[in-house]
mmCIF file of the C-alpha atoms, coordinates in Angstrom:
data_MODEL
# 
_entry.id   MODEL 
# 
loop_
_atom_site.group_PDB 
_atom_site.id 
_atom_site.type_symbol 
_atom_site.label_atom_id 
_atom_site.label_alt_id 
_atom_site.label_comp_id 
_atom_site.label_asym_id 
_atom_site.label_entity_id 
_atom_site.label_seq_id 
_atom_site.pdbx_PDB_ins_code 
_atom_site.Cartn_x 
_atom_site.Cartn_y 
_atom_site.Cartn_z 
_atom_site.occupancy 
_atom_site.B_iso_or_equiv 
_atom_site.pdbx_formal_charge 
_atom_site.auth_seq_id 
_atom_site.auth_comp_id 
_atom_site.auth_asym_id 
_atom_site.auth_atom_id 
_atom_site.pdbx_PDB_model_num 
ATOM 1   C CA . MET A 1 1   ? 9.286   15.898  6.561   1.00 0.00 ? 1   MET A CA 1 
ATOM 2   C CA . GLY A 1 2   ? 7.744   12.458  6.353   1.00 0.00 ? 2   GLY A CA 1 
ATOM 3   C CA . LYS A 1 3   ? 8.678   9.433   4.368   1.00 0.00 ? 3   LYS A CA 1 
ATOM 4   C CA . ILE A 1 4   ? 6.650   7.445   1.866   1.00 0.00 ? 4   ILE A CA 1 
ATOM 5   C CA . VAL A 1 5   ? 6.192   3.809   2.832   1.00 0.00 ? 5   VAL A CA 1 
ATOM 6   C CA . VAL A 1 6   ? 4.872   1.359   0.225   1.00 0.00 ? 6   VAL A CA 1 
ATOM 7   C CA . SER A 1 7   ? 3.199   -1.607  1.911   1.00 0.00 ? 7   SER A CA 1 
ATOM 8   C CA . GLU A 1 8   ? 2.192   -4.613  -0.190  1.00 0.00 ? 8   GLU A CA 1 
ATOM 9   C CA . PHE A 1 9   ? 0.827   -8.128  0.161   1.00 0.00 ? 9   PHE A CA 1 
ATOM 10  C CA . VAL A 1 10  ? 3.094   -10.246 -2.079  1.00 0.00 ? 10  VAL A CA 1 
ATOM 11  C CA . SER A 1 11  ? 3.100   -13.908 -3.065  1.00 0.00 ? 11  SER A CA 1 
ATOM 12  C CA . LEU A 1 12  ? 6.402   -15.763 -2.999  1.00 0.00 ? 12  LEU A CA 1 
ATOM 13  C CA . ASP A 1 13  ? 6.615   -15.341 -6.785  1.00 0.00 ? 13  ASP A CA 1 
ATOM 14  C CA . GLY A 1 14  ? 6.067   -11.573 -6.569  1.00 0.00 ? 14  GLY A CA 1 
ATOM 15  C CA . VAL A 1 15  ? 2.356   -11.324 -7.402  1.00 0.00 ? 15  VAL A CA 1 
ATOM 16  C CA . VAL A 1 16  ? 0.435   -8.444  -5.799  1.00 0.00 ? 16  VAL A CA 1 
ATOM 17  C CA . GLU A 1 17  ? -2.785  -8.688  -7.778  1.00 0.00 ? 17  GLU A CA 1 
ATOM 18  C CA . ALA A 1 18  ? -6.162  -9.035  -6.029  1.00 0.00 ? 18  ALA A CA 1 
ATOM 19  C CA . PRO A 1 19  ? -5.060  -10.175 -2.567  1.00 0.00 ? 19  PRO A CA 1 
ATOM 20  C CA . GLY A 1 20  ? -8.309  -9.047  -0.970  1.00 0.00 ? 20  GLY A CA 1 
ATOM 21  C CA . GLY A 1 21  ? -10.941 -10.388 -3.338  1.00 0.00 ? 21  GLY A CA 1 
ATOM 22  C CA . GLU A 1 22  ? -10.954 -7.933  -6.214  1.00 0.00 ? 22  GLU A CA 1 
ATOM 23  C CA . PRO A 1 23  ? -12.860 -9.240  -9.273  1.00 0.00 ? 23  PRO A CA 1 
ATOM 24  C CA . ASN A 1 24  ? -11.533 -10.648 -12.558 1.00 0.00 ? 24  ASN A CA 1 
ATOM 25  C CA . TYR A 1 25  ? -8.480  -12.523 -11.277 1.00 0.00 ? 25  TYR A CA 1 
ATOM 26  C CA . ARG A 1 26  ? -8.512  -16.289 -10.934 1.00 0.00 ? 26  ARG A CA 1 
ATOM 27  C CA . HIS A 1 27  ? -6.700  -16.305 -7.583  1.00 0.00 ? 27  HIS A CA 1 
ATOM 28  C CA . THR A 1 28  ? -8.652  -13.388 -6.127  1.00 0.00 ? 28  THR A CA 1 
ATOM 29  C CA . GLY A 1 29  ? -8.660  -13.197 -2.338  1.00 0.00 ? 29  GLY A CA 1 
ATOM 30  C CA . TRP A 1 30  ? -5.518  -15.305 -1.960  1.00 0.00 ? 30  TRP A CA 1 
ATOM 31  C CA . VAL A 1 31  ? -4.526  -13.620 1.322   1.00 0.00 ? 31  VAL A CA 1 
ATOM 32  C CA . ALA A 1 32  ? -7.694  -14.718 3.180   1.00 0.00 ? 32  ALA A CA 1 
ATOM 33  C CA . LYS A 1 33  ? -6.485  -18.259 3.879   1.00 0.00 ? 33  LYS A CA 1 
ATOM 34  C CA . PHE A 1 34  ? -3.471  -16.866 5.769   1.00 0.00 ? 34  PHE A CA 1 
ATOM 35  C CA . GLN A 1 35  ? -5.266  -14.196 7.788   1.00 0.00 ? 35  GLN A CA 1 
ATOM 36  C CA . ASP A 1 36  ? -4.725  -14.590 11.522  1.00 0.00 ? 36  ASP A CA 1 
ATOM 37  C CA . GLU A 1 37  ? -4.502  -12.441 14.643  1.00 0.00 ? 37  GLU A CA 1 
ATOM 38  C CA . ALA A 1 38  ? -0.756  -11.760 14.237  1.00 0.00 ? 38  ALA A CA 1 
ATOM 39  C CA . GLN A 1 39  ? -1.177  -10.486 10.684  1.00 0.00 ? 39  GLN A CA 1 
ATOM 40  C CA . ILE A 1 40  ? -4.126  -8.287  11.641  1.00 0.00 ? 40  ILE A CA 1 
ATOM 41  C CA . ASP A 1 41  ? -2.177  -6.914  14.625  1.00 0.00 ? 41  ASP A CA 1 
ATOM 42  C CA . TRP A 1 42  ? 0.851   -6.168  12.443  1.00 0.00 ? 42  TRP A CA 1 
ATOM 43  C CA . LYS A 1 43  ? -1.258  -4.240  9.910   1.00 0.00 ? 43  LYS A CA 1 
ATOM 44  C CA . MET A 1 44  ? -3.000  -2.355  12.730  1.00 0.00 ? 44  MET A CA 1 
ATOM 45  C CA . ARG A 1 45  ? 0.318   -1.195  14.188  1.00 0.00 ? 45  ARG A CA 1 
ATOM 46  C CA . GLU A 1 46  ? 1.448   -0.143  10.721  1.00 0.00 ? 46  GLU A CA 1 
ATOM 47  C CA . VAL A 1 47  ? -1.662  1.925   9.985   1.00 0.00 ? 47  VAL A CA 1 
ATOM 48  C CA . MET A 1 48  ? -1.652  3.542   13.435  1.00 0.00 ? 48  MET A CA 1 
ATOM 49  C CA . ALA A 1 49  ? 1.955   4.702   12.919  1.00 0.00 ? 49  ALA A CA 1 
ATOM 50  C CA . HIS A 1 50  ? 1.184   6.736   9.777   1.00 0.00 ? 50  HIS A CA 1 
ATOM 51  C CA . GLU A 1 51  ? -0.255  10.211  9.388   1.00 0.00 ? 51  GLU A CA 1 
ATOM 52  C CA . ALA A 1 52  ? -1.786  9.852   5.929   1.00 0.00 ? 52  ALA A CA 1 
ATOM 53  C CA . LEU A 1 53  ? -2.802  7.347   3.287   1.00 0.00 ? 53  LEU A CA 1 
ATOM 54  C CA . LEU A 1 54  ? -1.785  7.726   -0.374  1.00 0.00 ? 54  LEU A CA 1 
ATOM 55  C CA . ILE A 1 55  ? -3.603  5.463   -2.828  1.00 0.00 ? 55  ILE A CA 1 
ATOM 56  C CA . GLY A 1 56  ? -4.672  5.147   -6.436  1.00 0.00 ? 56  GLY A CA 1 
ATOM 57  C CA . ARG A 1 57  ? -8.258  5.340   -7.653  1.00 0.00 ? 57  ARG A CA 1 
ATOM 58  C CA . VAL A 1 58  ? -8.884  1.583   -7.867  1.00 0.00 ? 58  VAL A CA 1 
ATOM 59  C CA . THR A 1 59  ? -7.679  1.014   -4.294  1.00 0.00 ? 59  THR A CA 1 
ATOM 60  C CA . TYR A 1 60  ? -9.627  4.094   -3.191  1.00 0.00 ? 60  TYR A CA 1 
ATOM 61  C CA . GLU A 1 61  ? -12.857 2.687   -4.620  1.00 0.00 ? 61  GLU A CA 1 
ATOM 62  C CA . SER A 1 62  ? -12.282 -0.645  -2.871  1.00 0.00 ? 62  SER A CA 1 
ATOM 63  C CA . PHE A 1 63  ? -11.408 0.955   0.480   1.00 0.00 ? 63  PHE A CA 1 
ATOM 64  C CA . ALA A 1 64  ? -14.142 3.637   0.309   1.00 0.00 ? 64  ALA A CA 1 
ATOM 65  C CA . GLY A 1 65  ? -16.700 0.918   -0.367  1.00 0.00 ? 65  GLY A CA 1 
ATOM 66  C CA . ALA A 1 66  ? -15.648 -1.023  2.726   1.00 0.00 ? 66  ALA A CA 1 
ATOM 67  C CA . TRP A 1 67  ? -14.044 0.978   5.563   1.00 0.00 ? 67  TRP A CA 1 
ATOM 68  C CA . PRO A 1 68  ? -16.926 3.375   6.288   1.00 0.00 ? 68  PRO A CA 1 
ATOM 69  C CA . HIS A 1 69  ? -19.036 0.307   7.182   1.00 0.00 ? 69  HIS A CA 1 
ATOM 70  C CA . PHE A 1 70  ? -16.616 -1.030  9.830   1.00 0.00 ? 70  PHE A CA 1 
ATOM 71  C CA . ASP A 1 71  ? -16.115 -0.072  13.462  1.00 0.00 ? 71  ASP A CA 1 
ATOM 72  C CA . GLY A 1 72  ? -13.183 -0.350  15.842  1.00 0.00 ? 72  GLY A CA 1 
ATOM 73  C CA . PRO A 1 73  ? -9.744  1.272   16.200  1.00 0.00 ? 73  PRO A CA 1 
ATOM 74  C CA . PHE A 1 74  ? -8.417  0.139   12.799  1.00 0.00 ? 74  PHE A CA 1 
ATOM 75  C CA . ALA A 1 75  ? -11.524 1.319   10.917  1.00 0.00 ? 75  ALA A CA 1 
ATOM 76  C CA . ASP A 1 76  ? -11.641 4.539   12.949  1.00 0.00 ? 76  ASP A CA 1 
ATOM 77  C CA . LYS A 1 77  ? -8.046  5.346   11.924  1.00 0.00 ? 77  LYS A CA 1 
ATOM 78  C CA . MET A 1 78  ? -8.646  4.453   8.263   1.00 0.00 ? 78  MET A CA 1 
ATOM 79  C CA . ASN A 1 79  ? -11.792 6.569   8.138   1.00 0.00 ? 79  ASN A CA 1 
ATOM 80  C CA . ALA A 1 80  ? -10.324 9.585   9.970   1.00 0.00 ? 80  ALA A CA 1 
ATOM 81  C CA . MET A 1 81  ? -6.815  9.850   8.536   1.00 0.00 ? 81  MET A CA 1 
ATOM 82  C CA . PRO A 1 82  ? -6.178  12.165  5.572   1.00 0.00 ? 82  PRO A CA 1 
ATOM 83  C CA . LYS A 1 83  ? -6.395  10.234  2.315   1.00 0.00 ? 83  LYS A CA 1 
ATOM 84  C CA . TYR A 1 84  ? -4.736  11.411  -0.881  1.00 0.00 ? 84  TYR A CA 1 
ATOM 85  C CA . VAL A 1 85  ? -5.870  9.770   -4.115  1.00 0.00 ? 85  VAL A CA 1 
ATOM 86  C CA . ALA A 1 86  ? -3.814  9.956   -7.295  1.00 0.00 ? 86  ALA A CA 1 
ATOM 87  C CA . SER A 1 87  ? -6.394  9.945   -10.080 1.00 0.00 ? 87  SER A CA 1 
ATOM 88  C CA . THR A 1 88  ? -7.241  11.510  -13.399 1.00 0.00 ? 88  THR A CA 1 
ATOM 89  C CA . THR A 1 89  ? -10.886 10.410  -13.213 1.00 0.00 ? 89  THR A CA 1 
ATOM 90  C CA . LEU A 1 90  ? -12.116 10.619  -9.595  1.00 0.00 ? 90  LEU A CA 1 
ATOM 91  C CA . LYS A 1 91  ? -14.259 13.732  -9.225  1.00 0.00 ? 91  LYS A CA 1 
ATOM 92  C CA . ASN A 1 92  ? -16.290 13.777  -6.007  1.00 0.00 ? 92  ASN A CA 1 
ATOM 93  C CA . PRO A 1 93  ? -14.847 11.466  -3.367  1.00 0.00 ? 93  PRO A CA 1 
ATOM 94  C CA . ALA A 1 94  ? -17.380 10.579  -0.693  1.00 0.00 ? 94  ALA A CA 1 
ATOM 95  C CA . TRP A 1 95  ? -15.036 8.968   1.833   1.00 0.00 ? 95  TRP A CA 1 
ATOM 96  C CA . ASN A 1 96  ? -14.259 11.238  4.787   1.00 0.00 ? 96  ASN A CA 1 
ATOM 97  C CA . ASN A 1 97  ? -11.117 13.391  4.604   1.00 0.00 ? 97  ASN A CA 1 
ATOM 98  C CA . THR A 1 98  ? -10.233 12.461  1.000   1.00 0.00 ? 98  THR A CA 1 
ATOM 99  C CA . HIS A 1 99  ? -8.243  14.780  -1.268  1.00 0.00 ? 99  HIS A CA 1 
ATOM 100 C CA . VAL A 1 100 ? -7.802  14.049  -4.983  1.00 0.00 ? 100 VAL A CA 1 
ATOM 101 C CA . LEU A 1 101 ? -4.438  14.710  -6.621  1.00 0.00 ? 101 LEU A CA 1 
ATOM 102 C CA . HIS A 1 102 ? -5.581  15.272  -10.223 1.00 0.00 ? 102 HIS A CA 1 
ATOM 103 C CA . GLY A 1 103 ? -3.400  14.717  -13.271 1.00 0.00 ? 103 GLY A CA 1 
ATOM 104 C CA . ASP A 1 104 ? 0.298   14.055  -12.721 1.00 0.00 ? 104 ASP A CA 1 
ATOM 105 C CA . ALA A 1 105 ? 0.356   13.468  -8.984  1.00 0.00 ? 105 ALA A CA 1 
ATOM 106 C CA . MET A 1 106 ? 4.131   13.261  -8.537  1.00 0.00 ? 106 MET A CA 1 
ATOM 107 C CA . ALA A 1 107 ? 4.750   16.981  -7.867  1.00 0.00 ? 107 ALA A CA 1 
ATOM 108 C CA . PRO A 1 108 ? 1.877   17.196  -5.325  1.00 0.00 ? 108 PRO A CA 1 
ATOM 109 C CA . VAL A 1 109 ? 3.137   13.993  -3.663  1.00 0.00 ? 109 VAL A CA 1 
ATOM 110 C CA . ALA A 1 110 ? 6.658   15.435  -3.367  1.00 0.00 ? 110 ALA A CA 1 
ATOM 111 C CA . LYS A 1 111 ? 5.140   18.562  -1.803  1.00 0.00 ? 111 LYS A CA 1 
ATOM 112 C CA . LEU A 1 112 ? 3.051   16.470  0.633   1.00 0.00 ? 112 LEU A CA 1 
ATOM 113 C CA . LYS A 1 113 ? 6.143   14.537  1.632   1.00 0.00 ? 113 LYS A CA 1 
ATOM 114 C CA . LYS A 1 114 ? 7.853   17.806  2.597   1.00 0.00 ? 114 LYS A CA 1 
ATOM 115 C CA . GLU A 1 115 ? 4.834   19.346  4.344   1.00 0.00 ? 115 GLU A CA 1 
ATOM 116 C CA . LEU A 1 116 ? 3.434   16.456  6.398   1.00 0.00 ? 116 LEU A CA 1 
ATOM 117 C CA . ARG A 1 117 ? 5.082   15.771  9.741   1.00 0.00 ? 117 ARG A CA 1 
ATOM 118 C CA . GLY A 1 118 ? 4.343   12.068  9.784   1.00 0.00 ? 118 GLY A CA 1 
ATOM 119 C CA . ASP A 1 119 ? 4.822   9.250   7.334   1.00 0.00 ? 119 ASP A CA 1 
ATOM 120 C CA . ILE A 1 120 ? 2.607   8.528   4.342   1.00 0.00 ? 120 ILE A CA 1 
ATOM 121 C CA . LEU A 1 121 ? 1.431   4.954   3.792   1.00 0.00 ? 121 LEU A CA 1 
ATOM 122 C CA . VAL A 1 122 ? 0.773   3.563   0.318   1.00 0.00 ? 122 VAL A CA 1 
ATOM 123 C CA . HIS A 1 123 ? -1.421  0.432   0.467   1.00 0.00 ? 123 HIS A CA 1 
ATOM 124 C CA . GLY A 1 124 ? -1.771  -1.664  -2.674  1.00 0.00 ? 124 GLY A CA 1 
ATOM 125 C CA . SER A 1 125 ? -2.062  0.829   -5.541  1.00 0.00 ? 125 SER A CA 1 
ATOM 126 C CA . ILE A 1 126 ? 0.612   -0.921  -7.602  1.00 0.00 ? 126 ILE A CA 1 
ATOM 127 C CA . THR A 1 127 ? 0.417   1.528   -10.536 1.00 0.00 ? 127 THR A CA 1 
ATOM 128 C CA . LEU A 1 128 ? 0.938   4.419   -8.125  1.00 0.00 ? 128 LEU A CA 1 
ATOM 129 C CA . ALA A 1 129 ? 3.702   2.558   -6.257  1.00 0.00 ? 129 ALA A CA 1 
ATOM 130 C CA . ASN A 1 130 ? 5.603   2.049   -9.516  1.00 0.00 ? 130 ASN A CA 1 
ATOM 131 C CA . ALA A 1 131 ? 5.169   5.724   -10.494 1.00 0.00 ? 131 ALA A CA 1 
ATOM 132 C CA . LEU A 1 132 ? 6.486   6.768   -7.075  1.00 0.00 ? 132 LEU A CA 1 
ATOM 133 C CA . LYS A 1 133 ? 9.477   4.442   -7.530  1.00 0.00 ? 133 LYS A CA 1 
ATOM 134 C CA . LYS A 1 134 ? 10.157  5.860   -10.987 1.00 0.00 ? 134 LYS A CA 1 
ATOM 135 C CA . HIS A 1 135 ? 10.189  9.402   -9.555  1.00 0.00 ? 135 HIS A CA 1 
ATOM 136 C CA . ASP A 1 136 ? 12.408  8.412   -6.591  1.00 0.00 ? 136 ASP A CA 1 
ATOM 137 C CA . LEU A 1 137 ? 9.723   9.254   -4.022  1.00 0.00 ? 137 LEU A CA 1 
ATOM 138 C CA . VAL A 1 138 ? 9.630   5.917   -2.145  1.00 0.00 ? 138 VAL A CA 1 
ATOM 139 C CA . ASP A 1 139 ? 11.640  5.795   1.066   1.00 0.00 ? 139 ASP A CA 1 
ATOM 140 C CA . GLU A 1 140 ? 10.687  2.354   2.334   1.00 0.00 ? 140 GLU A CA 1 
ATOM 141 C CA . TYR A 1 141 ? 9.041   -0.877  1.184   1.00 0.00 ? 141 TYR A CA 1 
ATOM 142 C CA . ARG A 1 142 ? 7.198   -3.173  3.590   1.00 0.00 ? 142 ARG A CA 1 
ATOM 143 C CA . LEU A 1 143 ? 6.497   -6.454  1.905   1.00 0.00 ? 143 LEU A CA 1 
ATOM 144 C CA . MET A 1 144 ? 4.275   -9.004  3.610   1.00 0.00 ? 144 MET A CA 1 
ATOM 145 C CA . VAL A 1 145 ? 5.411   -12.104 1.694   1.00 0.00 ? 145 VAL A CA 1 
ATOM 146 C CA . PHE A 1 146 ? 2.932   -14.977 1.862   1.00 0.00 ? 146 PHE A CA 1 
ATOM 147 C CA . PRO A 1 147 ? 3.906   -18.651 1.480   1.00 0.00 ? 147 PRO A CA 1 
ATOM 148 C CA . ILE A 1 148 ? 2.066   -19.170 -1.794  1.00 0.00 ? 148 ILE A CA 1 
ATOM 149 C CA . ILE A 1 149 ? 3.106   -19.354 -5.432  1.00 0.00 ? 149 ILE A CA 1 
ATOM 150 C CA . LEU A 1 150 ? 0.331   -18.048 -7.687  1.00 0.00 ? 150 LEU A CA 1 
ATOM 151 C CA . GLY A 1 151 ? 2.039   -18.507 -11.037 1.00 0.00 ? 151 GLY A CA 1 
ATOM 152 C CA . SER A 1 152 ? 0.255   -15.609 -12.730 1.00 0.00 ? 152 SER A CA 1 
ATOM 153 C CA . GLY A 1 153 ? -0.874  -12.086 -12.033 1.00 0.00 ? 153 GLY A CA 1 
ATOM 154 C CA . ARG A 1 154 ? 0.480   -8.579  -11.808 1.00 0.00 ? 154 ARG A CA 1 
ATOM 155 C CA . ARG A 1 155 ? 3.921   -8.485  -10.242 1.00 0.00 ? 155 ARG A CA 1 
ATOM 156 C CA . MET A 1 156 ? 5.215   -6.016  -7.687  1.00 0.00 ? 156 MET A CA 1 
ATOM 157 C CA . PHE A 1 157 ? 7.556   -4.028  -9.907  1.00 0.00 ? 157 PHE A CA 1 
ATOM 158 C CA . ASP A 1 158 ? 7.232   -2.904  -13.510 1.00 0.00 ? 158 ASP A CA 1 
ATOM 159 C CA . GLU A 1 159 ? 10.180  -3.499  -15.793 1.00 0.00 ? 159 GLU A CA 1 
ATOM 160 C CA . THR A 1 160 ? 12.763  -0.748  -15.713 1.00 0.00 ? 160 THR A CA 1 
ATOM 161 C CA . GLU A 1 161 ? 16.233  -0.158  -17.073 1.00 0.00 ? 161 GLU A CA 1 
ATOM 162 C CA . ASP A 1 162 ? 17.488  1.327   -13.814 1.00 0.00 ? 162 ASP A CA 1 
ATOM 163 C CA . ALA A 1 163 ? 18.298  -0.793  -10.777 1.00 0.00 ? 163 ALA A CA 1 
ATOM 164 C CA . THR A 1 164 ? 17.230  0.314   -7.300  1.00 0.00 ? 164 THR A CA 1 
ATOM 165 C CA . THR A 1 165 ? 19.393  -0.748  -4.378  1.00 0.00 ? 165 THR A CA 1 
ATOM 166 C CA . LEU A 1 166 ? 17.610  -1.474  -1.125  1.00 0.00 ? 166 LEU A CA 1 
ATOM 167 C CA . ALA A 1 167 ? 18.864  -2.000  2.427   1.00 0.00 ? 167 ALA A CA 1 
ATOM 168 C CA . LEU A 1 168 ? 17.132  -4.617  4.569   1.00 0.00 ? 168 LEU A CA 1 
ATOM 169 C CA . VAL A 1 169 ? 16.198  -2.903  7.852   1.00 0.00 ? 169 VAL A CA 1 
ATOM 170 C CA . GLY A 1 170 ? 13.718  -5.341  9.348   1.00 0.00 ? 170 GLY A CA 1 
ATOM 171 C CA . THR A 1 171 ? 12.375  -8.874  9.220   1.00 0.00 ? 171 THR A CA 1 
ATOM 172 C CA . GLU A 1 172 ? 9.560   -10.521 11.092  1.00 0.00 ? 172 GLU A CA 1 
ATOM 173 C CA . SER A 1 173 ? 8.119   -14.018 10.790  1.00 0.00 ? 173 SER A CA 1 
ATOM 174 C CA . LEU A 1 174 ? 4.449   -14.556 11.524  1.00 0.00 ? 174 LEU A CA 1 
ATOM 175 C CA . LYS A 1 175 ? 2.933   -17.845 12.727  1.00 0.00 ? 175 LYS A CA 1 
ATOM 176 C CA . ASN A 1 176 ? 1.005   -18.244 9.467   1.00 0.00 ? 176 ASN A CA 1 
ATOM 177 C CA . GLY A 1 177 ? 4.288   -18.608 7.532   1.00 0.00 ? 177 GLY A CA 1 
ATOM 178 C CA . THR A 1 178 ? 4.297   -15.038 6.274   1.00 0.00 ? 178 THR A CA 1 
ATOM 179 C CA . ALA A 1 179 ? 7.519   -13.012 6.333   1.00 0.00 ? 179 ALA A CA 1 
ATOM 180 C CA . VAL A 1 180 ? 7.443   -9.239  6.681   1.00 0.00 ? 180 VAL A CA 1 
ATOM 181 C CA . LEU A 1 181 ? 10.461  -7.698  4.989   1.00 0.00 ? 181 LEU A CA 1 
ATOM 182 C CA . THR A 1 182 ? 11.238  -4.012  5.418   1.00 0.00 ? 182 THR A CA 1 
ATOM 183 C CA . TYR A 1 183 ? 13.622  -2.340  3.003   1.00 0.00 ? 183 TYR A CA 1 
ATOM 184 C CA . ARG A 1 184 ? 14.821  1.258   2.822   1.00 0.00 ? 184 ARG A CA 1 
ATOM 185 C CA . VAL A 1 185 ? 15.826  2.759   -0.481  1.00 0.00 ? 185 VAL A CA 1 
ATOM 186 C CA . ALA A 1 186 ? 19.604  3.275   -0.478  1.00 0.00 ? 186 ALA A CA 1 
ATOM 187 C CA . ARG A 1 187 ? 20.347  6.815   -1.657  1.00 0.00 ? 187 ARG A CA 1 
# 
């Protein structure tokens, strides 16, 4: 049985919107100015340690439009690993080894979590990440917190009436001023 790991790029004020250059956000691409070898290496180790990728349709479209055009170990892993997309609209995914979880994806995700031997990585996909949280399917959060305050944009967590207690299990400081915080969900 694997665990579900939600990995996000987060500003100091909790914004997760458009870190990589997605359109229609005034601070789009805000992570680029901090990108360095240590950050790239950290993300590479993270991706290599996971068996599968679980993402939403919007993140899928961004990744599927980019990763097949790259080479190297990171791209090879992204392109080869099983990808599960939670979507009500995606019909014919073209990206290699992609499986669509149609409709309410929470039951199929819970089944995947039990069946897969390795861990499942959720990149971005904030709507999916919040649905997974709501259904108590997240085991760990890895937050790469960047030293920037954006002041506007979609925040990491949707409002909820229930609190979720987390246990800090890892910290790492990168030379670019970014802090990587790893939390496990306390059950």
